Backbone as ProteinMPNN parsed JSONL, in Angstrom:
{"seq_chain_A": "XXXXXXXXXXXXXXXXXXXXXXXXXXXXXXXXXXXXXXXXXXXXXXXXXXXXXXXXXXXXXXXXXXXXXXXXXXXXXXXX", "coords_chain_A": {"N_chain_A": [[-31.988, 10.531, -9.697], [-29.334, 11.443, -7.414], [-25.737, 12.14, -7.555], [-23.292, 9.594, -6.873], [-22.133, 9.096, -3.562], [-18.983, 10.352, -2.599], [-17.343, 9.052, -0.691], [-18.226, 6.47, -0.891], [-17.224, 5.455, -3.185], [-15.099, 3.442, -5.27], [-11.535, 3.471, -5.84], [-11.101, 3.563, -8.605], [-13.606, 4.372, -9.589], [-13.771, 6.906, -8.434], [-11.591, 8.193, -9.639], [-12.42, 8.21, -12.323], [-14.709, 9.807, -12.086], [-13.488, 12.162, -11.231], [-11.993, 12.801, -13.51], [-14.095, 13.388, -15.245], [-15.153, 15.664, -13.997], [-13.0, 17.444, -14.271], [-12.9, 17.629, -17.081], [-15.379, 18.847, -17.584], [-15.007, 21.314, -16.281], [-12.835, 22.329, -17.717], [-14.008, 22.69, -20.172], [-15.293, 25.084, -20.164], [-17.935, 25.717, -20.488], [-19.672, 25.636, -18.412], [-21.891, 27.079, -16.098], [-21.063, 29.625, -13.631], [-21.913, 29.124, -10.9], [-22.362, 26.355, -10.966], [-19.808, 25.57, -11.676], [-18.384, 26.135, -9.36], [-19.496, 24.256, -7.595], [-18.688, 21.929, -8.932], [-15.914, 22.205, -8.706], [-15.605, 21.966, -5.92], [-16.53, 19.325, -5.579], [-14.623, 18.046, -7.102], [-12.356, 18.512, -5.516], [-13.002, 16.963, -3.269], [-13.1, 14.448, -4.466], [-10.439, 14.177, -5.292], [-9.098, 14.164, -2.803], [-10.191, 11.818, -1.745], [-9.236, 9.907, -3.571], [-6.484, 10.153, -3.086], [-6.344, 9.257, -0.429], [-7.259, 6.612, -0.703], [-5.261, 5.602, -2.361], [-3.005, 5.889, -0.716], [-3.67, 4.097, 1.345], [-3.625, 1.731, -0.117], [-0.927, 1.633, -0.865], [0.246, 1.289, 1.622], [-0.594, -1.242, 2.192], [0.817, -2.825, 0.523], [3.542, -5.091, 0.012], [6.316, -4.746, 2.195], [9.661, -3.802, 1.771], [12.366, -5.657, 2.955], [15.497, -5.285, 4.618], [18.781, -6.623, 4.54], [21.582, -7.46, 6.736], [23.658, -6.146, 5.528], [22.463, -3.935, 4.504], [21.258, -4.156, 2.086], [18.464, -4.908, -0.072], [16.656, -7.834, 0.765], [14.353, -9.237, 0.459], [10.789, -9.409, 0.828], [8.247, -8.363, 3.1], [5.055, -9.075, 4.053], [2.534, -6.651, 4.847], [0.183, -5.957, 7.45], [-3.191, -6.199, 6.61], [-6.056, -4.48, 7.16]], "CA_chain_A": [[-31.222, 10.26, -8.497], [-28.122, 12.245, -7.37], [-24.448, 11.501, -7.772], [-22.847, 8.666, -5.84], [-21.316, 9.721, -2.525], [-17.553, 10.171, -2.846], [-16.758, 8.062, 0.217], [-18.707, 5.138, -1.256], [-16.62, 5.102, -4.469], [-13.798, 2.779, -5.349], [-10.507, 4.352, -6.398], [-11.324, 3.694, -10.049], [-14.808, 5.191, -9.791], [-13.45, 8.285, -8.068], [-10.714, 8.744, -10.678], [-13.251, 8.462, -13.5], [-15.544, 10.966, -11.774], [-12.604, 13.323, -11.217], [-11.698, 13.116, -14.913], [-15.289, 14.036, -15.794], [-15.22, 17.008, -13.412], [-11.961, 18.245, -14.918], [-13.328, 17.872, -18.465], [-16.457, 19.837, -17.565], [-14.445, 22.611, -15.918], [-11.993, 22.782, -18.824], [-14.82, 23.025, -21.341], [-15.669, 26.495, -20.074], [-19.344, 25.908, -20.81], [-20.453, 25.429, -17.199], [-22.146, 28.33, -15.389], [-20.203, 29.867, -12.482], [-22.383, 28.413, -9.705], [-22.104, 24.934, -11.159], [-18.352, 25.413, -11.667], [-17.966, 26.111, -7.955], [-19.887, 22.941, -7.071], [-17.806, 20.943, -9.549], [-14.595, 22.384, -8.106], [-15.68, 21.377, -4.582], [-16.605, 17.86, -5.745], [-13.302, 17.618, -7.562], [-11.472, 18.486, -4.352], [-13.368, 15.803, -2.46], [-12.681, 13.264, -5.218], [-8.974, 14.131, -5.228], [-8.731, 13.743, -1.453], [-10.586, 10.415, -1.616], [-8.278, 9.116, -4.347], [-5.205, 10.174, -2.374], [-6.474, 8.401, 0.751], [-7.336, 5.215, -1.155], [-3.942, 5.248, -2.872], [-2.12, 5.739, 0.441], [-4.041, 2.836, 1.999], [-3.148, 0.634, -0.964], [0.525, 1.605, -0.762], [0.583, 0.743, 2.928], [-0.928, -2.66, 2.191], [1.749, -3.526, -0.351], [4.658, -5.692, 0.729], [7.395, -3.874, 2.628], [10.977, -4.358, 1.45], [13.21, -5.866, 4.132], [16.914, -5.12, 4.332], [19.689, -7.533, 5.227], [22.587, -6.837, 7.6], [24.495, -5.278, 4.696], [21.668, -2.809, 4.037], [20.723, -4.449, 0.758], [17.169, -5.589, -0.035], [16.772, -9.292, 0.732], [13.048, -9.858, 0.321], [9.646, -8.577, 1.201], [7.47, -8.801, 4.258], [3.7, -8.521, 3.888], [2.024, -5.837, 5.929], [-1.158, -6.328, 7.896], [-4.298, -5.529, 5.911], [-7.225, -4.508, 8.039]], "C_chain_A": [[-29.903, 11.022, -8.568], [-26.861, 11.442, -7.633], [-24.1, 10.59, -6.603], [-21.961, 9.412, -4.84], [-19.848, 9.374, -2.745], [-16.986, 9.072, -1.967], [-17.223, 6.636, -0.06], [-18.071, 4.638, -2.555], [-15.333, 4.313, -4.301], [-12.803, 3.799, -5.898], [-10.785, 4.621, -7.872], [-12.549, 4.553, -10.36], [-14.513, 6.662, -9.504], [-12.545, 8.941, -9.103], [-11.512, 9.087, -11.933], [-14.126, 9.696, -13.274], [-14.709, 12.24, -11.763], [-12.242, 13.754, -12.638], [-12.883, 13.819, -15.568], [-15.419, 15.467, -15.282], [-14.223, 17.919, -14.105], [-12.371, 18.594, -16.343], [-14.425, 18.933, -18.517], [-15.909, 21.231, -17.257], [-13.599, 23.187, -17.053], [-12.796, 23.207, -20.035], [-15.206, 24.502, -21.347], [-17.136, 26.76, -20.337], [-20.26, 25.76, -19.597], [-20.665, 26.779, -16.515], [-21.314, 28.425, -14.109], [-20.632, 29.077, -11.251], [-22.113, 26.914, -9.805], [-20.602, 24.65, -11.152], [-17.833, 25.323, -10.242], [-18.299, 24.765, -7.333], [-18.99, 21.84, -7.635], [-16.408, 21.003, -8.94], [-14.56, 21.75, -6.714], [-15.734, 19.853, -4.655], [-15.265, 17.32, -6.212], [-12.304, 17.545, -6.422], [-11.734, 17.279, -3.47], [-12.93, 14.507, -3.149], [-11.168, 13.092, -5.157], [-8.515, 13.631, -3.867], [-9.045, 12.26, -1.243], [-9.6, 9.513, -2.363], [-6.933, 9.036, -3.634], [-5.247, 9.247, -1.161], [-6.514, 6.933, 0.354], [-5.978, 4.736, -1.658], [-2.966, 5.028, -1.717], [-2.408, 4.429, 1.162], [-3.535, 1.642, 1.202], [-1.633, 0.502, -0.871], [0.961, 0.986, 0.562], [0.32, -0.75, 3.006], [0.026, -3.492, 1.345], [2.918, -4.044, 0.489], [5.763, -4.673, 0.995], [8.723, -4.558, 2.311], [11.767, -4.49, 2.745], [14.666, -5.779, 3.712], [17.726, -6.113, 5.147], [20.676, -6.752, 6.072], [23.474, -5.877, 6.822], [23.735, -4.076, 4.144], [21.058, -2.998, 2.665], [19.376, -5.153, 0.887], [17.363, -7.101, -0.094], [15.405, -9.974, 0.657], [11.943, -8.869, 0.678], [8.943, -9.191, 2.392], [6.078, -8.215, 4.103], [3.305, -7.696, 5.102], [0.627, -6.31, 6.28], [-2.177, -5.536, 7.091], [-5.51, -5.63, 6.808], [-8.485, -4.303, 7.272]], "O_chain_A": [[-29.385, 11.236, -9.664], [-26.905, 10.241, -7.896], [-24.563, 10.797, -5.481], [-21.144, 10.25, -5.222], [-19.515, 8.227, -3.044], [-16.221, 8.236, -2.447], [-16.66, 5.689, 0.49], [-18.347, 3.517, -2.983], [-14.588, 4.486, -3.337], [-13.197, 4.867, -6.365], [-10.713, 5.761, -8.331], [-12.528, 5.364, -11.286], [-14.95, 7.549, -10.238], [-12.713, 10.121, -9.413], [-11.3, 10.139, -12.536], [-14.267, 10.532, -14.167], [-15.163, 13.284, -12.232], [-12.191, 14.949, -12.929], [-12.697, 14.744, -16.358], [-15.755, 16.375, -16.042], [-14.56, 19.041, -14.484], [-12.207, 19.737, -16.769], [-14.409, 19.81, -19.38], [-16.298, 22.21, -17.893], [-13.64, 24.389, -17.318], [-12.32, 24.003, -20.845], [-15.419, 25.093, -22.406], [-17.547, 27.918, -20.404], [-21.484, 25.759, -19.736], [-19.715, 27.546, -16.366], [-20.905, 27.4, -13.563], [-19.801, 28.424, -10.619], [-21.685, 26.287, -8.836], [-20.173, 23.601, -10.672], [-16.942, 24.525, -9.95], [-17.476, 24.191, -6.62], [-18.581, 20.931, -6.912], [-15.791, 19.968, -8.688], [-13.592, 21.072, -6.367], [-15.062, 19.169, -3.883], [-14.825, 16.259, -5.768], [-11.494, 16.62, -6.364], [-10.799, 16.646, -2.98], [-12.447, 13.582, -2.495], [-10.676, 11.976, -4.989], [-7.639, 12.769, -3.784], [-8.258, 11.534, -0.636], [-9.181, 8.479, -1.843], [-6.315, 7.973, -3.585], [-4.282, 8.529, -0.898], [-5.877, 6.099, 0.997], [-5.588, 3.595, -1.41], [-2.183, 4.078, -1.742], [-1.477, 3.723, 1.551], [-3.07, 0.657, 1.777], [-1.109, -0.61, -0.806], [1.94, 0.241, 0.61], [0.946, -1.45, 3.802], [0.04, -4.719, 1.439], [3.233, -3.493, 1.544], [6.097, -3.854, 0.14], [8.885, -5.753, 2.555], [11.831, -3.552, 3.54], [15.027, -6.152, 2.596], [17.401, -6.407, 6.297], [20.619, -5.523, 6.123], [23.985, -4.906, 7.381], [24.301, -3.279, 3.396], [20.41, -2.093, 2.141], [19.157, -5.906, 1.836], [18.143, -7.597, -0.907], [15.33, -11.196, 0.784], [12.164, -7.664, 0.805], [9.042, -10.391, 2.647], [5.923, -6.996, 4.03], [3.689, -7.998, 6.231], [-0.027, -6.988, 5.487], [-2.028, -4.327, 6.915], [-5.941, -6.724, 7.172], [-9.569, -4.298, 7.855]]}, "name": "protein", "num_of_chains": 1, "seq": "XXXXXXXXXXXXXXXXXXXXXXXXXXXXXXXXXXXXXXXXXXXXXXXXXXXXXXXXXXXXXXXXXXXXXXXXXXXXXXXX"}
């Protein structure tokens, strides 16, 4: 069976897969055609990780500021 689709991976799965891709590319033992495929998959994994990380950051509590401009607490953001 083939590799798991990138968009179906959790952040952790995608990071682990990206680390494997990097290790294979750094080894220098992969044929050119396979290196190109690995590079493309690595790009997709990187983009997926960045998107998942951004979504997580947006879901984290937002710092609220008081009248004096100083942090006075947090306000949860909507998670969809």
